[in-house]
PyMOL Python script that loads the backbone (N, CA, C, O; Angstrom):
from pymol import cmd

cmd.read_pdbstr("""\
ATOM      1  N   MET A   1    -113.779 169.483  52.550  1.00  0.00           N
ATOM      2  CA  MET A   1    -112.866 168.476  53.027  1.00  0.00           C
ATOM      3  C   MET A   1    -113.412 167.940  54.345  1.00  0.00           C
ATOM      4  O   MET A   1    -113.388 168.645  55.354  1.00  0.00           O
ATOM      5  N   LYS A   2    -113.894 166.731  54.350  1.00  0.00           N
ATOM      6  CA  LYS A   2    -114.506 166.152  55.535  1.00  0.00           C
ATOM      7  C   LYS A   2    -113.444 165.626  56.494  1.00  0.00           C
ATOM      8  O   LYS A   2    -112.588 164.834  56.098  1.00  0.00           O
ATOM      9  N   GLY A   3    -113.492 166.057  57.739  1.00  0.00           N
ATOM     10  CA  GLY A   3    -112.580 165.558  58.756  1.00  0.00           C
ATOM     11  C   GLY A   3    -111.148 166.020  58.595  1.00  0.00           C
ATOM     12  O   GLY A   3    -110.233 165.374  59.107  1.00  0.00           O
ATOM     13  N   GLY A   4    -110.931 167.122  57.895  1.00  0.00           N
ATOM     14  CA  GLY A   4    -109.567 167.595  57.671  1.00  0.00           C
ATOM     15  C   GLY A   4    -109.380 169.026  58.115  1.00  0.00           C
ATOM     16  O   GLY A   4    -110.333 169.701  58.503  1.00  0.00           O
ATOM     17  N   ILE A   5    -108.145 169.482  58.056  1.00  0.00           N
ATOM     18  CA  ILE A   5    -107.804 170.859  58.404  1.00  0.00           C
ATOM     19  C   ILE A   5    -107.256 171.535  57.161  1.00  0.00           C
ATOM     20  O   ILE A   5    -106.365 171.004  56.498  1.00  0.00           O
ATOM     21  N   ARG A   6    -107.789 172.706  56.848  1.00  0.00           N
ATOM     22  CA  ARG A   6    -107.299 173.465  55.698  1.00  0.00           C
ATOM     23  C   ARG A   6    -106.299 174.491  56.199  1.00  0.00           C
ATOM     24  O   ARG A   6    -106.563 175.206  57.165  1.00  0.00           O
ATOM     25  N   PHE A   7    -105.141 174.564  55.534  1.00  0.00           N
ATOM     26  CA  PHE A   7    -104.100 175.512  55.900  1.00  0.00           C
ATOM     27  C   PHE A   7    -104.174 176.704  54.967  1.00  0.00           C
ATOM     28  O   PHE A   7    -103.958 176.568  53.763  1.00  0.00           O
ATOM     29  N   GLY A   8    -104.478 177.876  55.518  1.00  0.00           N
ATOM     30  CA  GLY A   8    -104.518 179.087  54.710  1.00  0.00           C
ATOM     31  C   GLY A   8    -105.719 179.129  53.790  1.00  0.00           C
ATOM     32  O   GLY A   8    -106.671 178.367  53.960  1.00  0.00           O
ATOM     33  N   LYS A   9    -105.673 180.023  52.814  1.00  0.00           N
ATOM     34  CA  LYS A   9    -106.752 180.187  51.856  1.00  0.00           C
ATOM     35  C   LYS A   9    -106.425 179.438  50.575  1.00  0.00           C
ATOM     36  O   LYS A   9    -105.258 179.197  50.268  1.00  0.00           O
ATOM     37  N   LYS A  10    -107.458 179.072  49.831  1.00  0.00           N
ATOM     38  CA  LYS A  10    -107.258 178.376  48.571  1.00  0.00           C
ATOM     39  C   LYS A  10    -106.921 179.407  47.496  1.00  0.00           C
ATOM     40  O   LYS A  10    -107.580 180.442  47.399  1.00  0.00           O
ATOM     41  N   GLY A  11    -105.920 179.133  46.709  1.00  0.00           N
ATOM     42  CA  GLY A  11    -105.522 180.043  45.645  1.00  0.00           C
ATOM     43  C   GLY A  11    -104.108 179.778  45.187  1.00  0.00           C
ATOM     44  O   GLY A  11    -103.400 178.952  45.763  1.00  0.00           O
ATOM     45  N   LYS A  12    -103.695 180.486  44.142  1.00  0.00           N
ATOM     46  CA  LYS A  12    -102.379 180.247  43.549  1.00  0.00           C
ATOM     47  C   LYS A  12    -101.226 180.593  44.482  1.00  0.00           C
ATOM     48  O   LYS A  12    -100.234 179.866  44.524  1.00  0.00           O
ATOM     49  N   LEU A  13    -101.336 181.678  45.222  1.00  0.00           N
ATOM     50  CA  LEU A  13    -100.212 182.145  46.027  1.00  0.00           C
ATOM     51  C   LEU A  13    -100.272 181.708  47.482  1.00  0.00           C
ATOM     52  O   LEU A  13     -99.403 182.081  48.270  1.00  0.00           O
ATOM     53  N   SER A  14    -101.268 180.932  47.851  1.00  0.00           N
ATOM     54  CA  SER A  14    -101.358 180.490  49.237  1.00  0.00           C
ATOM     55  C   SER A  14    -100.432 179.298  49.473  1.00  0.00           C
ATOM     56  O   SER A  14    -100.221 178.494  48.565  1.00  0.00           O
ATOM     57  N   PRO A  15     -99.881 179.174  50.672  1.00  0.00           N
ATOM     58  CA  PRO A  15     -98.964 178.060  50.952  1.00  0.00           C
ATOM     59  C   PRO A  15     -99.696 176.724  50.930  1.00  0.00           C
ATOM     60  O   PRO A  15    -100.773 176.586  51.511  1.00  0.00           O
ATOM     61  N   ARG A  16     -99.107 175.747  50.260  1.00  0.00           N
ATOM     62  CA  ARG A  16     -99.707 174.418  50.165  1.00  0.00           C
ATOM     63  C   ARG A  16     -99.112 173.450  51.170  1.00  0.00           C
ATOM     64  O   ARG A  16     -99.723 172.431  51.493  1.00  0.00           O
ATOM     65  N   PHE A  17     -97.934 173.759  51.660  1.00  0.00           N
ATOM     66  CA  PHE A  17     -97.252 172.862  52.581  1.00  0.00           C
ATOM     67  C   PHE A  17     -96.815 173.641  53.813  1.00  0.00           C
ATOM     68  O   PHE A  17     -96.504 174.828  53.724  1.00  0.00           O
ATOM     69  N   VAL A  18     -96.791 172.979  54.952  1.00  0.00           N
ATOM     70  CA  VAL A  18     -96.267 173.574  56.181  1.00  0.00           C
ATOM     71  C   VAL A  18     -95.093 172.720  56.638  1.00  0.00           C
ATOM     72  O   VAL A  18     -95.065 171.511  56.409  1.00  0.00           O
ATOM     73  N   GLY A  19     -94.144 173.348  57.272  1.00  0.00           N
ATOM     74  CA  GLY A  19     -92.987 172.578  57.721  1.00  0.00           C
ATOM     75  C   GLY A  19     -91.722 173.366  57.504  1.00  0.00           C
ATOM     76  O   GLY A  19     -91.821 174.567  57.252  1.00  0.00           O
ATOM     77  N   PRO A  20     -90.589 172.814  57.579  1.00  0.00           N
ATOM     78  CA  PRO A  20     -90.256 171.393  57.717  1.00  0.00           C
ATOM     79  C   PRO A  20     -90.342 170.933  59.170  1.00  0.00           C
ATOM     80  O   PRO A  20     -90.238 171.728  60.103  1.00  0.00           O
ATOM     81  N   TYR A  21     -90.533 169.640  59.328  1.00  0.00           N
ATOM     82  CA  TYR A  21     -90.596 169.039  60.650  1.00  0.00           C
ATOM     83  C   TYR A  21     -89.635 167.866  60.724  1.00  0.00           C
ATOM     84  O   TYR A  21     -89.379 167.187  59.729  1.00  0.00           O
ATOM     85  N   GLN A  22     -89.116 167.643  61.898  1.00  0.00           N
ATOM     86  CA  GLN A  22     -88.153 166.573  62.141  1.00  0.00           C
ATOM     87  C   GLN A  22     -88.861 165.219  62.117  1.00  0.00           C
ATOM     88  O   GLN A  22     -89.955 165.078  62.662  1.00  0.00           O
ATOM     89  N   ILE A  23     -88.238 164.229  61.486  1.00  0.00           N
ATOM     90  CA  ILE A  23     -88.762 162.865  61.500  1.00  0.00           C
ATOM     91  C   ILE A  23     -88.316 162.209  62.799  1.00  0.00           C
ATOM     92  O   ILE A  23     -87.121 162.130  63.082  1.00  0.00           O
ATOM     93  N   LEU A  24     -89.284 161.737  63.595  1.00  0.00           N
ATOM     94  CA  LEU A  24     -88.970 161.086  64.864  1.00  0.00           C
ATOM     95  C   LEU A  24     -88.595 159.624  64.663  1.00  0.00           C
ATOM     96  O   LEU A  24     -87.602 159.147  65.214  1.00  0.00           O
ATOM     97  N   ARG A  25     -89.397 158.917  63.869  1.00  0.00           N
ATOM     98  CA  ARG A  25     -89.106 157.505  63.638  1.00  0.00           C
ATOM     99  C   ARG A  25     -89.834 157.013  62.403  1.00  0.00           C
ATOM    100  O   ARG A  25     -90.801 157.617  61.938  1.00  0.00           O
ATOM    101  N   ARG A  26     -89.346 155.914  61.893  1.00  0.00           N
ATOM    102  CA  ARG A  26     -89.967 155.259  60.745  1.00  0.00           C
ATOM    103  C   ARG A  26     -90.891 154.173  61.281  1.00  0.00           C
ATOM    104  O   ARG A  26     -90.473 153.328  62.072  1.00  0.00           O
ATOM    105  N   VAL A  27     -92.155 154.200  60.843  1.00  0.00           N
ATOM    106  CA  VAL A  27     -93.150 153.231  61.287  1.00  0.00           C
ATOM    107  C   VAL A  27     -93.511 152.378  60.078  1.00  0.00           C
ATOM    108  O   VAL A  27     -94.348 152.784  59.271  1.00  0.00           O
ATOM    109  N   GLY A  28     -92.918 151.243  59.940  1.00  0.00           N
ATOM    110  CA  GLY A  28     -93.148 150.409  58.758  1.00  0.00           C
ATOM    111  C   GLY A  28     -92.246 150.846  57.616  1.00  0.00           C
ATOM    112  O   GLY A  28     -91.274 151.574  57.817  1.00  0.00           O
ATOM    113  N   LYS A  29     -92.587 150.384  56.398  1.00  0.00           N
ATOM    114  CA  LYS A  29     -91.734 150.658  55.244  1.00  0.00           C
ATOM    115  C   LYS A  29     -91.967 152.037  54.639  1.00  0.00           C
ATOM    116  O   LYS A  29     -91.030 152.643  54.119  1.00  0.00           O
ATOM    117  N   VAL A  30     -93.197 152.548  54.695  1.00  0.00           N
ATOM    118  CA  VAL A  30     -93.509 153.801  53.999  1.00  0.00           C
ATOM    119  C   VAL A  30     -94.241 154.813  54.878  1.00  0.00           C
ATOM    120  O   VAL A  30     -94.902 155.710  54.355  1.00  0.00           O
ATOM    121  N   VAL A  31     -94.137 154.688  56.190  1.00  0.00           N
ATOM    122  CA  VAL A  31     -94.842 155.577  57.118  1.00  0.00           C
ATOM    123  C   VAL A  31     -93.831 156.188  58.087  1.00  0.00           C
ATOM    124  O   VAL A  31     -92.946 155.501  58.598  1.00  0.00           O
ATOM    125  N   TYR A  32     -93.981 157.501  58.330  1.00  0.00           N
ATOM    126  CA  TYR A  32     -93.073 158.220  59.227  1.00  0.00           C
ATOM    127  C   TYR A  32     -93.865 158.993  60.269  1.00  0.00           C
ATOM    128  O   TYR A  32     -94.942 159.520  59.988  1.00  0.00           O
ATOM    129  N   GLU A  33     -93.315 159.053  61.479  1.00  0.00           N
ATOM    130  CA  GLU A  33     -93.884 159.877  62.540  1.00  0.00           C
ATOM    131  C   GLU A  33     -93.071 161.161  62.618  1.00  0.00           C
ATOM    132  O   GLU A  33     -91.844 161.123  62.706  1.00  0.00           O
ATOM    133  N   LEU A  34     -93.766 162.308  62.583  1.00  0.00           N
ATOM    134  CA  LEU A  34     -93.105 163.606  62.589  1.00  0.00           C
ATOM    135  C   LEU A  34     -93.255 164.290  63.935  1.00  0.00           C
ATOM    136  O   LEU A  34     -94.209 164.038  64.670  1.00  0.00           O
ATOM    137  N   GLU A  35     -92.307 165.155  64.249  1.00  0.00           N
ATOM    138  CA  GLU A  35     -92.380 165.982  65.451  1.00  0.00           C
ATOM    139  C   GLU A  35     -93.105 167.269  65.071  1.00  0.00           C
ATOM    140  O   GLU A  35     -92.523 168.162  64.455  1.00  0.00           O
ATOM    141  N   LEU A  36     -94.384 167.354  65.448  1.00  0.00           N
ATOM    142  CA  LEU A  36     -95.203 168.512  65.099  1.00  0.00           C
ATOM    143  C   LEU A  36     -95.246 169.491  66.266  1.00  0.00           C
ATOM    144  O   LEU A  36     -95.148 169.078  67.421  1.00  0.00           O
ATOM    145  N   PRO A  37     -95.393 170.803  65.974  1.00  0.00           N
ATOM    146  CA  PRO A  37     -95.482 171.793  67.055  1.00  0.00           C
ATOM    147  C   PRO A  37     -96.833 171.708  67.765  1.00  0.00           C
ATOM    148  O   PRO A  37     -97.747 171.032  67.293  1.00  0.00           O
ATOM    149  N   ASN A  38     -96.953 172.390  68.890  1.00  0.00           N
ATOM    150  CA  ASN A  38     -98.188 172.377  69.678  1.00  0.00           C
ATOM    151  C   ASN A  38     -99.377 172.938  68.911  1.00  0.00           C
ATOM    152  O   ASN A  38    -100.516 172.557  69.181  1.00  0.00           O
ATOM    153  N   GLU A  39     -99.134 173.840  67.953  1.00  0.00           N
ATOM    154  CA  GLU A  39    -100.227 174.415  67.166  1.00  0.00           C
ATOM    155  C   GLU A  39    -100.930 173.354  66.322  1.00  0.00           C
ATOM    156  O   GLU A  39    -102.089 173.528  65.944  1.00  0.00           O
ATOM    157  N   LEU A  40    -100.240 172.266  66.030  1.00  0.00           N
ATOM    158  CA  LEU A  40    -100.811 171.185  65.229  1.00  0.00           C
ATOM    159  C   LEU A  40    -101.125 169.963  66.090  1.00  0.00           C
ATOM    160  O   LEU A  40    -101.030 168.830  65.620  1.00  0.00           O
ATOM    161  N   ALA A  41    -101.496 170.192  67.343  1.00  0.00           N
ATOM    162  CA  ALA A  41    -101.775 169.084  68.258  1.00  0.00           C
ATOM    163  C   ALA A  41    -102.970 168.259  67.807  1.00  0.00           C
ATOM    164  O   ALA A  41    -103.060 167.079  68.144  1.00  0.00           O
ATOM    165  N   SER A  42    -103.888 168.849  67.054  1.00  0.00           N
ATOM    166  CA  SER A  42    -105.065 168.112  66.591  1.00  0.00           C
ATOM    167  C   SER A  42    -104.783 167.267  65.353  1.00  0.00           C
ATOM    168  O   SER A  42    -105.654 166.517  64.912  1.00  0.00           O
ATOM    169  N   VAL A  43    -103.579 167.376  64.784  1.00  0.00           N
ATOM    170  CA  VAL A  43    -103.199 166.614  63.596  1.00  0.00           C
ATOM    171  C   VAL A  43    -102.469 165.345  64.029  1.00  0.00           C
ATOM    172  O   VAL A  43    -101.572 165.393  64.871  1.00  0.00           O
ATOM    173  N   HIS A  44    -102.857 164.218  63.451  1.00  0.00           N
ATOM    174  CA  HIS A  44    -102.181 162.945  63.752  1.00  0.00           C
ATOM    175  C   HIS A  44    -100.760 163.006  63.208  1.00  0.00           C
ATOM    176  O   HIS A  44    -100.585 163.349  62.038  1.00  0.00           O
ATOM    177  N   PRO A  45     -99.733 162.690  64.000  1.00  0.00           N
ATOM    178  CA  PRO A  45     -98.343 162.913  63.581  1.00  0.00           C
ATOM    179  C   PRO A  45     -97.740 161.835  62.687  1.00  0.00           C
ATOM    180  O   PRO A  45     -96.539 161.878  62.421  1.00  0.00           O
ATOM    181  N   VAL A  46     -98.530 160.869  62.212  1.00  0.00           N
ATOM    182  CA  VAL A  46     -98.009 159.784  61.380  1.00  0.00           C
ATOM    183  C   VAL A  46     -98.498 159.985  59.948  1.00  0.00           C
ATOM    184  O   VAL A  46     -99.696 160.134  59.707  1.00  0.00           O
ATOM    185  N   PHE A  47     -97.535 159.989  58.977  1.00  0.00           N
ATOM    186  CA  PHE A  47     -97.859 160.290  57.584  1.00  0.00           C
ATOM    187  C   PHE A  47     -97.261 159.257  56.650  1.00  0.00           C
ATOM    188  O   PHE A  47     -96.170 158.742  56.892  1.00  0.00           O
ATOM    189  N   HIS A  48     -97.983 158.956  55.578  1.00  0.00           N
ATOM    190  CA  HIS A  48     -97.464 158.098  54.510  1.00  0.00           C
ATOM    191  C   HIS A  48     -96.446 158.897  53.716  1.00  0.00           C
ATOM    192  O   HIS A  48     -96.577 160.112  53.571  1.00  0.00           O
ATOM    193  N   VAL A  49     -95.439 158.220  53.208  1.00  0.00           N
ATOM    194  CA  VAL A  49     -94.350 158.885  52.495  1.00  0.00           C
ATOM    195  C   VAL A  49     -94.855 159.642  51.259  1.00  0.00           C
ATOM    196  O   VAL A  49     -94.201 160.588  50.822  1.00  0.00           O
ATOM    197  N   SER A  50     -95.990 159.255  50.691  1.00  0.00           N
ATOM    198  CA  SER A  50     -96.505 159.912  49.489  1.00  0.00           C
ATOM    199  C   SER A  50     -97.010 161.326  49.753  1.00  0.00           C
ATOM    200  O   SER A  50     -97.109 162.118  48.815  1.00  0.00           O
ATOM    201  N   VAL A  51     -97.333 161.671  51.003  1.00  0.00           N
ATOM    202  CA  VAL A  51     -97.808 163.022  51.307  1.00  0.00           C
ATOM    203  C   VAL A  51     -96.710 163.923  51.855  1.00  0.00           C
ATOM    204  O   VAL A  51     -96.959 165.096  52.133  1.00  0.00           O
ATOM    205  N   LEU A  52     -95.501 163.397  52.014  1.00  0.00           N
ATOM    206  CA  LEU A  52     -94.375 164.189  52.505  1.00  0.00           C
ATOM    207  C   LEU A  52     -93.550 164.708  51.338  1.00  0.00           C
ATOM    208  O   LEU A  52     -93.437 164.045  50.307  1.00  0.00           O
ATOM    209  N   LYS A  53     -92.979 165.885  51.499  1.00  0.00           N
ATOM    210  CA  LYS A  53     -92.097 166.483  50.492  1.00  0.00           C
ATOM    211  C   LYS A  53     -90.727 166.707  51.115  1.00  0.00           C
ATOM    212  O   LYS A  53     -90.618 167.114  52.272  1.00  0.00           O
ATOM    213  N   LYS A  54     -89.692 166.440  50.343  1.00  0.00           N
ATOM    214  CA  LYS A  54     -88.337 166.681  50.823  1.00  0.00           C
ATOM    215  C   LYS A  54     -88.096 168.183  50.891  1.00  0.00           C
ATOM    216  O   LYS A  54     -88.443 168.913  49.962  1.00  0.00           O
ATOM    217  N   CYS A  55     -87.509 168.639  51.975  1.00  0.00           N
ATOM    218  CA  CYS A  55     -87.229 170.061  52.153  1.00  0.00           C
ATOM    219  C   CYS A  55     -85.907 170.395  51.482  1.00  0.00           C
ATOM    220  O   CYS A  55     -84.839 169.996  51.948  1.00  0.00           O
ATOM    221  N   VAL A  56     -85.993 171.130  50.387  1.00  0.00           N
ATOM    222  CA  VAL A  56     -84.790 171.613  49.711  1.00  0.00           C
ATOM    223  C   VAL A  56     -84.883 173.127  49.673  1.00  0.00           C
ATOM    224  O   VAL A  56     -85.899 173.680  49.254  1.00  0.00           O
ATOM    225  N   GLY A  57     -83.846 173.787  50.101  1.00  0.00           N
ATOM    226  CA  GLY A  57     -83.868 175.240  50.114  1.00  0.00           C
ATOM    227  C   GLY A  57     -83.322 175.791  51.410  1.00  0.00           C
ATOM    228  O   GLY A  57     -82.827 175.062  52.269  1.00  0.00           O
ATOM    229  N   ASP A  58     -83.427 177.081  51.520  1.00  0.00           N
ATOM    230  CA  ASP A  58     -82.909 177.801  52.669  1.00  0.00           C
ATOM    231  C   ASP A  58     -83.918 177.731  53.817  1.00  0.00           C
ATOM    232  O   ASP A  58     -85.057 178.161  53.638  1.00  0.00           O
ATOM    233  N   PRO A  59     -83.544 177.206  54.990  1.00  0.00           N
ATOM    234  CA  PRO A  59     -84.480 177.122  56.108  1.00  0.00           C
ATOM    235  C   PRO A  59     -84.950 178.481  56.617  1.00  0.00           C
ATOM    236  O   PRO A  59     -85.965 178.547  57.312  1.00  0.00           O
ATOM    237  N   THR A  60     -84.253 179.560  56.297  1.00  0.00           N
ATOM    238  CA  THR A  60     -84.681 180.884  56.755  1.00  0.00           C
ATOM    239  C   THR A  60     -85.831 181.432  55.926  1.00  0.00           C
ATOM    240  O   THR A  60     -86.445 182.424  56.320  1.00  0.00           O
ATOM    241  N   SER A  61     -86.142 180.817  54.792  1.00  0.00           N
ATOM    242  CA  SER A  61     -87.234 181.301  53.944  1.00  0.00           C
ATOM    243  C   SER A  61     -88.535 180.559  54.201  1.00  0.00           C
ATOM    244  O   SER A  61     -89.421 180.554  53.346  1.00  0.00           O
ATOM    245  N   ILE A  62     -88.664 179.938  55.357  1.00  0.00           N
ATOM    246  CA  ILE A  62     -89.855 179.167  55.702  1.00  0.00           C
ATOM    247  C   ILE A  62     -90.948 180.108  56.186  1.00  0.00           C
ATOM    248  O   ILE A  62     -90.688 181.019  56.973  1.00  0.00           O
ATOM    249  N   VAL A  63     -92.179 179.887  55.712  1.00  0.00           N
ATOM    250  CA  VAL A  63     -93.335 180.674  56.133  1.00  0.00           C
ATOM    251  C   VAL A  63     -93.728 180.225  57.536  1.00  0.00           C
ATOM    252  O   VAL A  63     -93.867 179.023  57.765  1.00  0.00           O
ATOM    253  N   PRO A  64     -93.915 181.153  58.493  1.00  0.00           N
ATOM    254  CA  PRO A  64     -94.293 180.752  59.851  1.00  0.00           C
ATOM    255  C   PRO A  64     -95.693 180.148  59.877  1.00  0.00           C
ATOM    256  O   PRO A  64     -96.534 180.477  59.041  1.00  0.00           O
ATOM    257  N   LEU A  65     -95.936 179.263  60.839  1.00  0.00           N
ATOM    258  CA  LEU A  65     -97.198 178.557  60.945  1.00  0.00           C
ATOM    259  C   LEU A  65     -98.319 179.446  61.463  1.00  0.00           C
ATOM    260  O   LEU A  65     -99.486 179.180  61.175  1.00  0.00           O
ATOM    261  N   GLU A  66     -98.005 180.488  62.214  1.00  0.00           N
ATOM    262  CA  GLU A  66     -99.026 181.355  62.793  1.00  0.00           C
ATOM    263  C   GLU A  66     -99.888 181.964  61.692  1.00  0.00           C
ATOM    264  O   GLU A  66     -99.371 182.501  60.712  1.00  0.00           O
ATOM    265  N   GLY A  67    -101.189 181.879  61.859  1.00  0.00           N
ATOM    266  CA  GLY A  67    -102.105 182.481  60.903  1.00  0.00           C
ATOM    267  C   GLY A  67    -102.458 181.588  59.726  1.00  0.00           C
ATOM    268  O   GLY A  67    -103.304 181.968  58.917  1.00  0.00           O
ATOM    269  N   LEU A  68    -101.850 180.421  59.597  1.00  0.00           N
ATOM    270  CA  LEU A  68    -102.163 179.534  58.484  1.00  0.00           C
ATOM    271  C   LEU A  68    -103.248 178.536  58.825  1.00  0.00           C
ATOM    272  O   LEU A  68    -103.967 178.082  57.935  1.00  0.00           O
ATOM    273  N   CYS A  69    -103.382 178.189  60.074  1.00  0.00           N
ATOM    274  CA  CYS A  69    -104.295 177.123  60.484  1.00  0.00           C
ATOM    275  C   CYS A  69    -105.677 177.701  60.766  1.00  0.00           C
ATOM    276  O   CYS A  69    -105.847 178.495  61.691  1.00  0.00           O
ATOM    277  N   ASN A  70    -106.663 177.302  59.967  1.00  0.00           N
ATOM    278  CA  ASN A  70    -108.051 177.730  60.159  1.00  0.00           C
ATOM    279  C   ASN A  70    -108.825 176.580  60.768  1.00  0.00           C
ATOM    280  O   ASN A  70    -109.274 175.687  60.050  1.00  0.00           O
ATOM    281  N   THR A  71    -108.988 176.589  62.082  1.00  0.00           N
ATOM    282  CA  THR A  71    -109.695 175.480  62.726  1.00  0.00           C
ATOM    283  C   THR A  71    -111.064 175.888  63.147  1.00  0.00           C
ATOM    284  O   THR A  71    -111.804 175.079  63.707  1.00  0.00           O
TER     285      THR A  71
END
""", "prot")
cmd.dss("prot")
cmd.show_as("cartoon", "prot")
cmd.util.cbc("prot")
cmd.orient("prot")
């Protein structure tokens, strides 16, 4: 993956998504700016709606970000 950050290890049981994060503002019709933690300071905080997933479920079952980011 050129110019990207891989989260965790590749495989069936590895987490594919990190979050949830608060939406700060809508930038255009299909772009959103997210409030990212300091650990993701190297990630650009603006995302197209096609790469975002709606958070459905219990917020207490969220996997912590520590240890997922391999930079």
